[in-house]
C-alpha positions in Angstrom: -58.4 193.6 -86.0 -59.3 191.0 -83.4 -62.9 190.5 -84.7 -61.6 190.1 -88.3 -59.2 187.3 -87.1 -62.1 185.6 -85.2 -64.3 185.9 -88.2 -61.6 184.3 -90.4 -61.2 181.6 -87.7 -64.9 180.9 -87.6 -65.2 180.8 -91.5 -62.2 178.3 -91.5 -64.0 176.3 -89.0 -67.3 176.2 -90.9 -65.2 175.1 -93.9 -63.6 172.2 -92.0 -66.8 171.3 -90.1 -68.5 169.3 -92.9 -65.5 167.4 -93.6 -65.2 166.5 -89.9 -68.8 165.7 -89.7 -68.6 163.2 -92.7 -65.3 161.8 -91.2 -66.9 161.3 -87.9 -70.0 159.7 -89.5 -67.8 157.3 -91.5 -65.9 156.4 -88.4 -69.2 155.7 -86.5 -70.4 153.7 -89.4 -67.0 151.7 -89.5 -67.2 150.9 -85.9 -70.8 149.9 -86.0 -70.0 147.6 -88.9 -67.2 146.2 -87.2 -69.2 145.4 -84.0 -71.9 143.8 -86.2 -69.2 141.7 -87.9 -67.8 140.7 -84.6 -71.1 139.6 -83.2 -72.0 137.7 -86.3 -68.7 136.0 -86.4 -69.1 135.1 -82.8 -72.6 133.6 -83.2 -71.5 131.7 -86.3 -68.2 130.4 -84.7 -70.2 129.1 -81.8 -72.7 127.4 -84.1 -70.0 125.9 -86.2 -68.1 124.6 -83.2 -71.4 123.2 -81.8 -72.1 121.4 -85.2 -68.5 120.1 -85.5 -68.7 118.6 -81.9 -72.1 117.2 -82.5 -70.7 115.7 -85.9 -67.6 114.2 -84.2 -69.7 112.8 -81.3 -72.0 111.1 -83.9 -69.3 109.6 -85.9 -67.6 108.4 -82.6 -70.8 106.7 -81.6 -71.0 105.0 -85.0 -67.4 103.9 -84.7 -68.0 102.1 -81.4 
């Protein structure tokens, strides 16, 4: 009886495992994409801020 229950447990685990594996892979991909997005946005925001500062300093020098 015990071994039968254990086999059923293992069978149910094996049925659930592919779902769990795909879910974990999706989670890893989502986290990876999120980190990539954060790094890109950080780089672009720094560049945009630099360009805006440069532009404003140029216009200020022209105004003087």
